[in-house]
C-alpha positions as CSV (number, residue, x, y, z in Angstrom):
1,M,-5.8,82.3,131.7
2,N,-4.3,80.4,128.8
3,T,-4.2,77.3,130.9
4,L,-7.9,77.7,131.8
5,W,-8.8,78.0,128.1
6,A,-6.8,75.0,127.3
7,V,-8.5,72.9,130.0
8,L,-12.0,74.1,128.8
9,F,-11.1,73.2,125.2
10,V,-9.9,69.7,126.1
11,E,-12.9,69.1,128.4
12,G,-15.3,70.3,125.8
13,Y,-13.7,68.2,123.2
14,L,-13.9,65.1,125.4
15,V,-17.6,65.7,126.1
16,T,-18.2,66.1,122.3
17,L,-16.4,62.8,121.7
18,L,-18.7,61.1,124.2
19,L,-22.0,62.6,123.3
20,V,-22.1,63.5,119.6
21,P,-21.2,60.0,118.3
22,I,-24.2,58.7,120.2
23,V,-26.4,61.1,118.3
24,V,-24.7,60.1,115.0
25,L,-25.4,56.4,115.7
26,Q,-29.0,57.2,116.4
27,K,-29.6,59.3,113.3
28,R,-27.7,57.7,110.5
29,R,-29.1,54.7,108.6
30,Q,-26.0,54.0,106.5
31,S,-23.2,52.5,108.5
32,V,-20.5,53.9,106.2
33,A,-21.9,57.4,106.6
34,T,-22.0,56.9,110.4
35,L,-18.3,56.0,110.4
36,A,-17.4,59.0,108.2
37,W,-19.2,61.4,110.5
38,I,-17.5,60.0,113.6
39,M,-14.1,60.3,111.9
40,A,-14.9,63.9,111.0
41,I,-15.8,64.7,114.6
42,I,-12.7,63.1,116.0
43,M,-10.3,64.5,113.4
44,L,-11.8,68.0,113.4
45,P,-12.5,69.1,117.0
46,Y,-15.6,71.2,117.3
47,F,-15.6,72.0,113.6
48,G,-16.6,68.5,112.8
49,T,-19.5,68.7,115.3
50,I,-20.7,72.0,113.7
51,L,-20.5,70.3,110.3
52,F,-22.6,67.5,111.5
53,L,-25.2,69.8,113.1
54,F,-25.7,71.6,109.8
55,F,-25.1,68.9,107.2
56,G,-25.4,65.5,108.9
57,I,-28.6,65.3,110.8
58,N,-31.4,63.9,108.7
59,R,-34.4,65.8,110.3
60,V,-37.0,64.4,108.1
61,E,-38.5,62.3,111.0
62,R,-40.1,65.3,112.5
63,R,-41.9,66.2,109.3
64,A,-42.3,62.8,107.6
65,A,-45.7,62.2,109.1
66,L,-46.9,65.5,107.5
67,K,-45.5,64.6,104.1
68,Q,-47.1,61.1,104.2
69,A,-50.4,62.6,105.4
70,A,-50.3,65.1,102.5
71,R,-49.9,62.2,100.0
72,R,-52.7,60.2,101.5
73,R,-55.1,63.1,101.6
74,L,-54.4,64.2,98.1
75,D,-54.7,60.6,96.8
76,A,-58.1,60.4,98.4
77,L,-59.3,63.7,96.9
78,L,-57.7,63.5,93.4
79,P,-59.9,62.5,90.4
80,P,-59.8,58.8,89.6
81,P,-56.7,57.8,87.6
82,A,-56.9,57.8,83.9
83,P,-57.4,54.5,82.0
84,H,-53.9,54.6,80.7
85,Q,-52.1,52.5,83.3
86,L,-49.9,49.7,82.2
87,L,-49.4,46.6,84.5
88,P,-45.9,45.2,84.9
89,D,-46.9,41.9,83.4
90,E,-47.9,43.7,80.2
91,A,-44.4,45.1,79.6
92,A,-42.6,44.0,76.5
93,T,-39.5,42.4,78.0
94,P,-38.6,40.7,81.3
95,L,-36.2,43.6,82.2
96,E,-38.9,46.2,81.6
97,S,-41.4,44.1,83.6
98,H,-39.1,43.6,86.6
99,L,-38.2,47.3,86.8
100,M,-41.8,48.4,86.3
101,R,-42.9,46.2,89.1
102,L,-40.2,47.5,91.4
103,L,-41.0,51.1,90.7
104,T,-44.7,50.6,91.1
105,R,-44.1,49.2,94.6
106,V,-41.5,51.5,95.9
107,S,-42.8,54.8,94.4
108,Q,-46.5,54.0,94.2
109,M,-46.6,55.4,90.7
110,H,-47.9,53.4,87.8
111,A,-46.5,53.3,84.3
112,T,-48.8,54.9,81.7
113,Y,-49.0,54.5,77.9
114,D,-50.0,57.0,75.1
115,N,-47.4,59.5,76.1
116,A,-45.4,61.9,73.9
117,V,-41.9,62.4,75.1
118,E,-39.3,64.7,73.7
119,I,-35.7,64.3,74.9
120,L,-34.0,67.7,75.1
121,S,-30.2,67.9,75.1
122,D,-29.8,71.6,74.0
123,T,-30.4,73.8,77.1
124,N,-31.3,76.8,75.1
125,R,-34.0,74.9,73.2
126,T,-35.2,73.5,76.5
127,L,-35.6,77.0,78.0
128,G,-37.2,78.2,74.8
129,L,-39.8,75.4,74.9
130,I,-40.6,76.1,78.6
131,E,-41.0,79.8,77.8
132,Q,-43.3,79.0,74.8
133,S,-45.5,76.7,76.9
134,I,-45.8,79.4,79.6
135,H,-46.6,82.0,77.0
136,N,-49.4,79.8,75.7
137,A,-50.8,78.9,79.1
138,T,-54.5,79.7,79.7
139,K,-55.3,78.2,83.1
140,S,-52.4,77.3,85.4
141,I,-48.6,77.3,85.5
142,H,-46.8,75.3,88.2
143,L,-43.0,75.5,88.7
144,E,-40.8,73.7,91.2
145,Y,-37.0,74.2,91.1
146,Y,-34.0,73.5,93.2
147,I,-32.0,76.4,91.8
148,W,-33.5,79.6,90.3
149,R,-30.9,82.4,89.8
150,A,-31.8,86.0,90.2
151,D,-29.8,86.7,87.0
152,R,-30.8,87.7,83.5
153,T,-32.2,84.3,82.7
154,G,-34.1,84.1,86.0
155,R,-35.5,87.6,85.7
156,R,-36.6,87.0,82.1
157,L,-38.6,83.9,83.0
158,R,-39.9,85.6,86.2
159,D,-41.2,88.6,84.1
160,L,-43.0,86.2,81.7
161,L,-44.7,84.6,84.7
162,I,-45.7,88.0,86.0
163,D,-47.3,88.8,82.6
164,K,-49.3,85.5,82.6
165,A,-50.5,86.1,86.2
166,R,-51.7,89.6,85.2
167,Q,-53.7,87.9,82.4
168,G,-55.5,85.8,84.9
169,V,-53.5,82.6,84.7
170,E,-52.9,80.9,88.1
171,V,-49.2,80.7,88.8
172,R,-47.5,78.8,91.6
173,F,-43.8,78.9,92.2
174,L,-42.0,76.5,94.6
175,F,-38.3,76.8,95.2
176,D,-35.8,75.1,97.5
177,G,-34.7,77.1,100.5
178,L,-31.0,76.4,100.1
179,G,-30.5,75.9,96.4
180,S,-32.3,79.3,95.7
181,I,-31.2,81.0,98.8
182,F,-30.3,84.2,96.9
183,L,-33.9,84.8,95.7
184,G,-34.5,87.7,98.0
185,R,-37.5,89.9,98.7
186,K,-36.6,92.3,95.9
187,F,-36.8,89.5,93.3
188,L,-39.9,87.9,94.7
189,K,-41.9,91.0,95.5
190,P,-43.1,91.7,91.9
191,M,-44.2,88.1,91.6
192,R,-46.3,88.3,94.7
193,A,-47.7,91.7,93.7
194,A,-48.9,90.2,90.4
195,G,-50.7,87.5,92.2
196,I,-48.2,84.7,91.9
197,Q,-48.3,82.3,94.8
198,V,-44.7,81.7,96.0
199,A,-43.5,79.1,98.5
200,C,-40.2,77.8,99.8
201,A,-39.8,74.1,99.9
202,L,-38.1,72.6,102.9
203,P,-36.7,75.8,104.4
204,G,-36.9,74.3,107.9
205,P,-38.3,75.9,111.0
206,S,-34.9,77.2,112.2
207,L,-31.8,78.8,110.7
208,R,-29.9,75.6,111.3
209,E,-32.4,73.6,109.3
210,R,-32.5,76.2,106.5
211,W,-28.7,75.8,106.0
212,S,-28.8,71.9,106.2
213,F,-27.5,70.3,103.1
214,N,-29.8,67.4,103.8
215,L,-33.5,67.1,102.8
216,R,-33.1,69.4,99.8
217,N,-35.8,69.5,97.2
218,H,-33.7,68.8,94.2
219,R,-36.6,68.4,91.8
220,K,-37.2,70.4,88.6
221,I,-40.8,70.4,87.5
222,V,-42.9,72.6,85.2
223,V,-46.6,71.8,84.5
224,V,-48.7,74.0,82.2
225,D,-52.5,73.7,82.1
226,G,-52.1,70.2,83.5
227,E,-51.3,69.1,79.9
228,I,-47.6,69.8,79.2
229,G,-44.8,68.9,81.6
230,F,-41.1,69.4,81.8
231,T,-38.6,67.7,84.1
232,G,-35.0,66.6,84.1
233,G,-31.6,68.0,85.3
234,M,-31.7,71.6,84.2
235,N,-32.2,74.5,86.7
236,I,-32.9,78.1,85.8
237,G,-30.0,80.5,85.5
238,D,-27.4,82.0,83.1
239,E,-24.9,79.1,83.5
240,Y,-27.5,76.5,82.4
241,I,-27.7,78.0,78.9
242,G,-24.0,78.7,78.5
243,R,-23.9,82.3,79.6
244,D,-21.4,81.9,82.4
245,R,-18.0,82.8,80.9
246,R,-16.1,80.7,83.4
247,L,-18.1,77.5,82.9
248,G,-18.9,78.0,79.2
249,F,-20.9,75.2,77.4
250,W,-23.4,73.4,79.6
251,R,-24.5,69.9,78.9
252,D,-27.9,68.8,80.3
253,T,-30.8,66.5,79.5
254,H,-34.4,67.4,80.1
255,L,-37.8,66.0,79.0
256,R,-40.9,67.5,77.5
257,L,-44.0,65.4,78.3
258,R,-47.6,65.3,77.0
259,G,-50.2,62.7,77.8
260,P,-51.1,60.7,81.0
261,A,-47.6,61.1,82.4
262,V,-48.2,64.8,82.9
263,R,-50.9,64.0,85.4
264,N,-48.4,62.1,87.5
265,L,-46.0,64.9,87.4
266,Q,-48.7,67.3,88.5
267,Q,-49.5,65.0,91.4
268,I,-45.9,65.2,92.6
269,F,-46.0,69.0,92.4
270,A,-49.4,69.0,94.3
271,E,-47.9,66.9,97.1
272,D,-44.9,69.1,97.4
273,W,-47.1,72.2,97.3
274,F,-49.4,70.9,100.0
275,F,-46.4,70.0,102.2
276,A,-45.1,73.6,101.8
277,T,-48.3,75.6,102.0
278,G,-51.2,73.4,103.1
279,E,-53.2,74.2,99.9
280,A,-54.6,71.0,98.4
281,L,-54.6,71.2,94.6
282,T,-57.2,68.5,93.9
283,G,-59.7,70.0,91.5
284,A,-60.3,68.9,88.0
285,Q,-58.9,72.2,86.7
286,W,-55.5,71.1,87.8
287,H,-55.9,67.4,86.8
288,P,-57.8,67.4,83.5
289,P,-58.7,64.0,81.9
290,A,-55.6,62.5,80.3
291,E,-55.7,62.2,76.6
292,A,-53.5,60.1,74.3
293,A,-50.6,62.2,72.9
294,G,-48.1,59.6,71.6
295,D,-47.0,56.0,71.9
296,V,-44.4,56.0,74.6
297,V,-44.7,54.1,77.9
298,S,-43.3,56.1,80.8
299,Q,-43.3,56.0,84.5
300,V,-42.9,59.2,86.6
301,I,-41.1,58.5,89.8
302,A,-40.7,60.5,93.0
303,G,-38.2,59.6,95.7
304,G,-37.0,61.1,99.0
305,P,-35.9,60.3,102.5
306,D,-39.5,60.5,103.9
307,G,-40.6,57.1,102.6
308,P,-39.8,53.5,103.7
309,H,-37.7,52.9,100.5
310,D,-34.7,54.5,99.0
311,V,-36.4,54.7,95.6
312,F,-33.6,55.8,93.3
313,H,-30.9,53.8,95.1
314,S,-33.0,50.7,94.7
315,L,-33.7,51.5,91.1
316,F,-30.1,52.0,90.1
317,F,-29.1,48.9,91.9
318,A,-31.8,46.8,90.2
319,A,-31.3,48.3,86.7
320,I,-27.6,47.6,86.7
321,N,-28.0,44.1,88.0
322,E,-30.7,43.4,85.4
323,A,-28.5,44.4,82.5
324,Q,-27.5,41.6,80.1
325,E,-25.9,43.5,77.2
326,R,-25.0,47.2,77.9
327,I,-25.3,50.1,80.2
328,S,-24.7,53.8,79.5
329,L,-24.7,56.0,82.6
330,A,-24.2,59.8,82.6
331,T,-24.1,61.7,85.8
332,S,-22.9,65.1,87.0
333,Y,-21.8,63.8,90.4
334,F,-20.2,60.3,90.6
335,I,-19.7,59.3,94.2
336,P,-21.3,55.8,94.3
337,T,-22.4,53.9,97.4
338,P,-20.4,50.7,98.0
339,S,-23.3,48.6,96.7
340,L,-23.7,50.6,93.5
341,A,-19.9,50.5,92.9
342,T,-20.0,46.8,93.3
343,A,-23.0,46.5,91.0
344,L,-21.1,48.4,88.2
345,E,-18.0,46.2,88.7
346,T,-20.0,43.0,88.7
347,A,-21.9,43.9,85.6
348,A,-18.7,44.5,83.7
349,L,-17.1,41.3,85.0
350,R,-20.0,39.2,83.8
351,G,-19.7,40.6,80.3
352,V,-22.0,43.7,80.2
353,R,-20.5,46.6,78.4
354,V,-20.6,49.4,81.0
355,R,-20.0,53.0,79.8
356,L,-19.8,55.7,82.4
357,M,-19.6,59.4,81.5
358,V,-18.7,61.8,84.2
359,P,-17.5,65.5,84.2
360,G,-14.0,66.4,83.5
361,I,-14.9,70.0,84.2
362,A,-17.4,70.9,86.9
363,D,-18.9,73.7,88.9
364,H,-17.5,71.9,92.0
365,Q,-14.2,70.5,90.8
366,W,-13.5,68.8,94.1
367,M,-16.4,66.4,93.3
368,V,-14.6,65.3,90.2
369,V,-11.5,64.5,92.3
370,A,-13.6,62.6,94.8
371,G,-15.2,60.5,92.0
372,R,-11.8,59.5,90.7
373,A,-11.2,57.5,93.8
374,W,-13.3,54.7,92.3
375,Y,-11.7,54.7,88.9
376,E,-9.0,52.0,89.3
377,T,-11.3,49.3,90.6
378,L,-13.9,50.1,88.0
379,L,-11.3,50.2,85.1
380,R,-9.8,46.9,86.2
381,S,-13.2,45.4,86.1
382,G,-13.7,46.5,82.5
383,V,-15.9,49.6,83.0
384,E,-15.3,52.2,80.3
385,I,-15.0,55.7,81.9
386,Y,-15.2,58.9,79.9
387,E,-14.6,62.4,81.2
388,F,-16.6,65.1,79.4
389,K,-14.4,68.1,78.7
390,K,-16.4,70.5,76.6
391,G,-18.0,72.1,79.7
392,P,-19.9,71.0,82.8
393,L,-21.8,67.7,82.4
394,H,-25.1,68.1,84.3
395,A,-27.1,65.4,82.6
396,K,-28.5,62.5,84.7
397,T,-29.4,59.6,82.3
398,L,-29.2,55.8,82.3
399,T,-30.0,53.3,79.5
400,V,-30.0,49.5,79.9
401,D,-29.9,47.0,77.1
402,G,-31.3,49.4,74.6
403,V,-34.9,49.0,75.9
404,W,-35.1,50.9,79.2
405,S,-34.1,54.4,80.1
406,L,-34.1,57.0,82.9
407,V,-33.9,60.8,82.8
408,G,-34.4,63.0,85.8
409,S,-32.8,65.0,88.6
410,P,-30.9,62.3,90.7
411,N,-27.2,62.1,90.5
412,F,-25.2,58.9,91.1
413,D,-24.2,59.9,94.7
414,S,-25.3,59.3,98.2
415,R,-26.9,62.8,98.6
416,S,-29.2,62.4,95.6
417,L,-30.0,58.8,96.2
418,L,-30.5,58.8,100.0
419,L,-31.1,62.4,101.2
420,N,-32.7,64.6,98.6
421,F,-36.2,64.7,97.2
422,E,-35.8,63.8,93.5
423,V,-37.9,63.1,90.4
424,A,-37.3,61.2,87.2
425,V,-39.1,59.5,84.4
426,A,-38.5,55.9,83.4
427,L,-38.9,55.3,79.6
428,Y,-39.8,51.9,78.3
429,G,-39.0,50.8,74.7
430,P,-36.1,51.0,72.3
431,R,-36.9,54.3,70.7
432,C,-36.1,56.5,73.6
433,A,-33.2,54.3,74.6
434,R,-31.8,54.5,71.1
435,E,-32.0,58.3,71.2
436,L,-30.3,58.6,74.5
437,E,-27.6,56.2,73.4
438,E,-27.0,58.3,70.3
439,Q,-26.7,61.4,72.4
440,F,-24.2,59.5,74.7
441,S,-22.2,58.5,71.6
442,D,-22.2,62.1,70.3
443,D,-20.9,63.3,73.7
444,L,-18.0,60.9,73.4
445,A,-16.4,63.3,70.8
446,H,-15.8,65.7,73.8
447,A,-15.1,63.0,76.4
448,P,-11.7,61.2,76.2
449,R,-11.7,57.7,77.6
450,V,-9.7,57.2,80.8
451,D,-6.8,54.9,80.2
452,L,-5.9,52.6,83.2
453,E,-2.1,52.7,82.7
454,Q,-2.0,56.4,82.3
455,F,-4.3,57.0,85.2
456,E,-2.1,54.8,87.5
457,R,0.8,57.2,86.8
458,R,-0.9,60.2,88.4
459,G,1.0,61.9,91.2
460,I,1.0,60.9,94.8
461,W,-0.7,64.1,95.8
462,Y,-3.6,63.4,93.4
463,K,-4.0,59.9,95.0
464,L,-3.9,61.3,98.5
465,A,-6.6,63.9,97.6
466,E,-8.8,61.2,96.0
467,Q,-8.5,58.8,99.0
468,S,-9.0,61.6,101.5
469,L,-12.2,62.7,99.9
470,K,-13.3,59.1,99.5
471,L,-13.2,58.7,103.3
472,F,-16.0,61.3,103.5
473,A,-17.8,60.2,100.4
474,P,-21.1,59.2,102.2
475,I,-21.5,62.7,103.5
476,L,-20.3,64.8,100.5
């Protein structure tokens, strides 16, 4: 009997080695990721195959047509765009013009002027402003989140939404099927009973797809009355406002928007809502005429694996290569693609001051270890690396040459840039860039710089762990 089981195991393994790599080669667009998955399947019999089935297959092809159809239909039905669009040739500097042109083409979203933008680095203040905007809502509240915890913070905001729904305000709540997997019926039932429309983004038609790490909706969006918008890196839960005793202080960056940019943020929500529910939010009550609210030029950007371009990967690559003076990049997950790692190294070698801030403490500490596999090459090229130690660093920001900035949900890793649905806002002009650079400098007080000589003296087991994780970087 033992011999029979051994023969079946070996034969099954051989069949797996023959068939599964063929599937991998057909499904993966990134050659490095393809090699990583084949190695996982060879080195981890059966278990590697199971991992690929759940985490490796990009199943967007079977639903991409629906997603694109949703966008085309909504674009045709939405009210005409507001007269606040800025053309790339009208940008103040060549760098801004080049990046604006790129983003207009790959994301099909135009830059707009007359916006008011508030950069929020205090998560408690961010949550307070969101609650205040919801409390003052009179028409509609739209929320879209990757993670929404069923804890004290999540219940408090849920109950506020229930109160507004009972007052007659339209409330729609869209959450990711994996990120918010613990939002059970008990939590959602009072929302539905109050008239709140609740939908799950990208749950997948099967249990296997529901548990897939790919195709996650990683966006964080709040739009109130079509006039006030919030987006950035912060989810909803106790840990995001420093209530988790294990994690402690939480560092994040979010935006509060007013003006024409809110209409673009509402459009992204409407597309995702239509994709999840089939309801087309195209009426003027959801897309009121945009009014001037400030003097900031901004460009709301949506990216995901359903389009012909890797929007955020292209953007990071272009922005780094356009830099002439300085780059300040903060990210909660640093596992760069080969091209982005080369872009950072090359920028530093040609004289650009490149500052990189990454977590020293994280909710997933193994991601910190994986990111360190790139340190030596970057440090030797002249990149300055700082590890934030006060608590988890969850901000995702980029500033270039003091005139262009990005704040949003995408991390500097393959999953965010190639597999997830993300949203961000590009900010044009020195004022927002200066504020973000000042915040970056303030964070340096809690982020010691990584010294190359000291880093090279780390133990052999640390090096082995880093390089082992690096092998699987494209699929982490």
